[in-house]
C-alpha positions as CSV (number, residue, x, y, z in Angstrom):
1,M,-50.5,-50.8,54.4
2,K,-52.5,-48.3,57.0
3,S,-54.3,-49.2,59.7
4,T,-58.1,-48.6,58.4
5,E,-56.6,-51.5,55.5
6,Q,-55.8,-53.8,58.0
7,R,-59.0,-54.0,59.9
8,K,-60.7,-54.3,56.7
9,I,-59.3,-58.2,56.0
10,G,-60.4,-58.8,59.3
11,A,-58.7,-60.1,62.5
12,G,-58.1,-63.9,61.3
13,A,-56.3,-63.4,58.4
14,W,-54.5,-60.6,59.4
15,V,-53.4,-63.2,62.3
16,A,-52.6,-65.8,59.6
17,L,-50.6,-63.5,57.8
18,Q,-47.8,-62.1,60.5
19,R,-47.5,-66.3,61.7
20,Q,-46.7,-67.0,57.9
21,R,-44.1,-64.0,57.7
22,K,-42.6,-65.3,61.2
23,R,-42.6,-69.2,59.5
24,A,-41.1,-68.3,56.5
25,E,-38.3,-65.8,57.8
26,R,-37.2,-69.1,60.5
27,V,-36.7,-71.2,56.9
28,S,-32.9,-71.0,55.7
29,V,-32.4,-71.1,52.3
30,S,-29.4,-73.0,50.6
31,E,-26.9,-70.4,48.6
32,S,-26.9,-73.0,45.8
33,L,-31.2,-72.2,45.9
34,E,-30.6,-68.5,46.1
35,E,-27.7,-69.0,43.4
36,R,-30.3,-70.8,40.8
37,V,-32.9,-68.8,41.2
38,M,-31.0,-65.9,40.4
39,E,-29.7,-67.5,37.5
40,K,-33.0,-68.4,36.2
41,V,-34.7,-64.7,36.8
42,A,-31.3,-63.3,35.0
43,K,-31.7,-65.8,32.2
44,A,-35.9,-64.6,31.9
45,S,-34.2,-60.7,31.9
46,Q,-31.9,-61.8,29.1
47,H,-34.4,-63.8,27.3
48,V,-37.6,-60.4,27.3
49,Q,-34.6,-58.3,26.4
50,H,-33.7,-60.2,23.3
51,V,-37.6,-60.8,22.1
52,Q,-37.7,-56.8,22.7
53,R,-34.9,-56.3,20.9
54,G,-35.5,-58.4,17.9
55,A,-39.3,-56.8,17.9
56,A,-37.6,-53.6,17.5
57,R,-35.5,-54.6,14.8
58,I,-38.5,-56.1,12.6
59,W,-40.7,-52.6,13.7
60,R,-37.1,-50.8,12.5
61,V,-37.1,-52.6,8.8
62,A,-40.8,-52.6,8.5
63,A,-40.4,-48.8,8.7
64,S,-37.7,-49.0,6.1
65,T,-39.7,-51.1,3.7
66,A,-42.5,-48.7,3.7
67,L,-40.3,-45.6,3.4
68,A,-38.7,-47.3,0.6
69,A,-42.2,-47.9,-0.9
70,L,-43.3,-44.7,-0.2
71,I,-40.5,-42.9,-1.8
72,G,-40.4,-45.0,-5.0
73,G,-44.4,-44.4,-5.6
74,L,-43.6,-40.7,-5.5
75,A,-41.0,-41.1,-7.7
76,V,-43.2,-43.0,-10.2
77,A,-46.1,-40.6,-9.8
78,A,-43.4,-37.9,-10.9
79,V,-42.1,-39.4,-13.5
80,V,-46.3,-40.3,-14.7
81,M,-47.1,-36.6,-14.7
82,S,-44.3,-35.0,-15.9
83,R,-45.1,-37.6,-19.2
84,R,-48.6,-36.2,-19.1
85,H,-47.6,-32.6,-18.7
86,V,-44.8,-32.7,-21.8
87,V,-46.9,-34.4,-24.0
88,E,-50.4,-31.9,-23.2
89,R,-47.3,-29.2,-24.1
90,G,-46.7,-31.1,-26.9
91,K,-50.4,-30.7,-28.3
92,D,-50.6,-26.8,-27.8
93,C,-46.9,-26.6,-29.0
94,D,-48.5,-26.0,-32.8
95,T,-51.2,-23.4,-31.8
96,V,-49.0,-20.8,-29.8
97,A,-46.9,-19.0,-32.0
98,V,-44.5,-16.6,-29.7
99,C,-41.9,-14.8,-30.9
100,M,-39.2,-12.5,-29.4
101,T,-38.7,-8.7,-30.5
102,T,-36.7,-5.8,-29.5
103,E,-38.8,-2.6,-29.3
104,G,-35.6,-0.6,-30.1
105,A,-32.0,-1.0,-31.1
106,K,-30.9,-0.5,-27.7
107,E,-32.5,-3.2,-26.4
108,T,-31.6,-6.4,-26.0
109,D,-33.7,-8.1,-23.6
110,G,-36.6,-9.2,-25.4
111,A,-39.2,-6.9,-23.7
112,S,-42.5,-7.4,-26.0
113,V,-44.1,-10.7,-27.1
114,A,-45.8,-11.2,-29.6
115,F,-48.4,-14.0,-30.2
116,E,-49.6,-14.7,-33.3
117,G,-52.7,-16.9,-33.8
118,A,-52.4,-17.8,-30.5
119,R,-55.3,-19.8,-28.2
120,L,-56.0,-17.7,-24.9
121,D,-55.5,-20.3,-22.5
122,S,-52.1,-20.0,-23.4
123,V,-51.7,-16.4,-23.9
124,M,-53.5,-15.9,-20.2
125,G,-51.5,-18.9,-19.0
126,V,-47.7,-16.9,-20.0
127,I,-49.8,-13.4,-19.2
128,G,-50.1,-15.0,-15.6
129,A,-46.8,-16.8,-14.9
130,H,-45.2,-13.6,-15.7
131,Y,-47.3,-11.5,-13.6
132,G,-47.9,-14.7,-10.7
133,R,-51.6,-15.1,-11.1
134,C,-53.4,-18.0,-11.2
135,V,-56.5,-17.7,-14.7
136,C,-59.7,-18.8,-14.1
137,F,-61.9,-19.4,-17.2
138,R,-65.2,-19.0,-16.8
139,E,-66.5,-20.9,-19.8
140,E,-64.2,-23.7,-21.4
141,K,-65.0,-22.5,-25.1
142,M,-63.3,-18.7,-24.0
143,K,-59.9,-21.4,-23.6
144,G,-59.9,-22.2,-27.5
145,L,-60.6,-18.1,-28.7
146,R,-57.2,-17.2,-30.6
147,L,-55.6,-13.8,-30.8
148,H,-53.0,-11.7,-32.2
149,T,-51.3,-9.4,-29.9
150,R,-48.4,-7.9,-28.4
151,W,-47.5,-7.6,-25.3
152,N,-45.0,-5.5,-23.1
153,R,-43.6,-7.3,-20.2
154,R,-42.3,-4.1,-18.9
155,E,-46.0,-2.5,-18.6
156,P,-48.3,-3.1,-15.5
157,L,-51.1,-5.8,-15.9
158,V,-53.4,-3.5,-15.9
159,M,-52.0,-2.3,-19.4
160,F,-52.7,-5.8,-21.0
161,I,-56.0,-6.3,-19.7
162,E,-57.1,-3.1,-20.6
163,S,-55.9,-3.5,-24.4
164,L,-57.6,-7.3,-24.1
165,N,-61.2,-5.7,-22.8
166,E,-60.9,-3.7,-25.8
167,L,-62.4,-7.0,-27.6
168,D,-65.5,-7.5,-28.3
169,G,-67.1,-10.0,-26.4
170,L,-63.9,-10.5,-24.0
171,R,-63.7,-9.2,-20.3
172,I,-60.7,-10.2,-18.3
173,T,-60.5,-8.9,-14.4
174,D,-57.7,-8.9,-11.8
175,E,-58.9,-10.0,-8.4
176,R,-56.6,-10.4,-5.7
177,D,-54.6,-13.3,-7.3
178,T,-56.2,-14.5,-10.2
179,L,-57.2,-13.4,-13.6
180,F,-61.1,-13.8,-14.3
181,V,-61.3,-14.4,-17.9
182,W,-65.6,-14.6,-19.6
183,K,-67.5,-13.6,-22.5
184,G,-68.0,-9.9,-23.1
185,G,-71.4,-8.4,-21.9
186,E,-71.5,-10.7,-18.6
187,E,-70.9,-9.4,-15.6
């Protein structure tokens, strides 16, 4: 303690504490008492460590259980979503007629795709996926529009967009990473 702190408790209290200290130094403690006290301290310390280990074990079990529940939930969600996706694709399969053709006798990779009576949303989905674009329809009713067209995968996207924009009532633009589709005449 600092001398300024000693004065704060008062002179009488300070003198009493010094006397108590001198008396405690004169009292002899038997070795058996010292050993018993040290054993109790050791046992208490071991008990605290045992309790801490038990609590840590409980937390690990709880964390493992929570992680297993989370992974299980994600797996169930994936299965449900994949089933829904398969059902939706199954509904649209009869509306899309796609056949691969080659442009010449030497070509075997199927560079040309014919869409016959296909829904516009299906056609644009295939085109968008090939060129790495998202497709945004400004009007829902445009998705059901059916087309007969041919697309060459080797041509740039601009060529296909220009050919579809020649149709009355259909406009497609390519902005950044999105193909926007809307009813022709609206800009």
